[in-house]
Every structure is written in structure tokens, then in C-alpha cells.
Phi, psi and omega in degrees: 000335182304317179299319179297315178296320176301319181293318181291325177294321178294319178298313179300313179301320180296333181278334184292123183222028184070009178223304186308313186293347178281338181242340188229171179173202182236130179237133174238130183219173178254157175248159184270009184263002333277163180178197185231153170226148173229150176218122184234118181291134179250349180306136179061030172239171177289356186252001186300329182244013182285136179296145179217134175262128181306139175254124179220097182242119181240090180278314174194186185298336182248357185228090184207157180216133174224125179225140172206179177239125177221139177055040180059036176226136170280122182237130180224150175217149181197175181291177187298333180257015189249015181300313181296320178298323176297311180297320179293327176301317177293309185297320178294324177294315181290335180275353180298000000 
């Protein structure tokens, strides 16, 4: 997971321009089912208009991933063990 965290920190750092980070950012939160959610602002980035295909993987009640883009935000949710998969879904998309 360290490599994944390094990559998300590098992406965030690349967006910071003394302006963007005052209004936008990366949010990681928990869900009560239990699970994780992420929200990554794309406004004023090179990815704001990039095509994205919805990811909807339902392995079981605790192992699932759903990602889409709404309101110029990458939004992902997943099961309790899927935080890294959520972050990698975003990182792999921006690296395409």
C-alpha cells in the first residue's frame, strides 16, 4: 500500500499551485456498512474532462467497488478491504 499512498500524495502535490488546494482536494472517509469512500476533486486539473467508464464490481457484501465521476469529482465507494483498490482505480485512470 505504501506505493499507492506515495502515488496519491504525488498526484495531490502535482495539483497544488498555491490556489487549487484552497478549494479542492482529496477526501477519504468511512461508510457504515462498513466500507470506504473517496472523493477527489478534478476541477481545474487536466482530468476534469477526461472520459471515465463506471466501475461496478460486486464480489460480495464486504468486497465491492463502485467508482464514477459526478460534478467534476471522482467518487468511489467500496467494502472494508477495498480502500487501496479504490485509490488504484483513480490512479490507473489518471495514468491512462
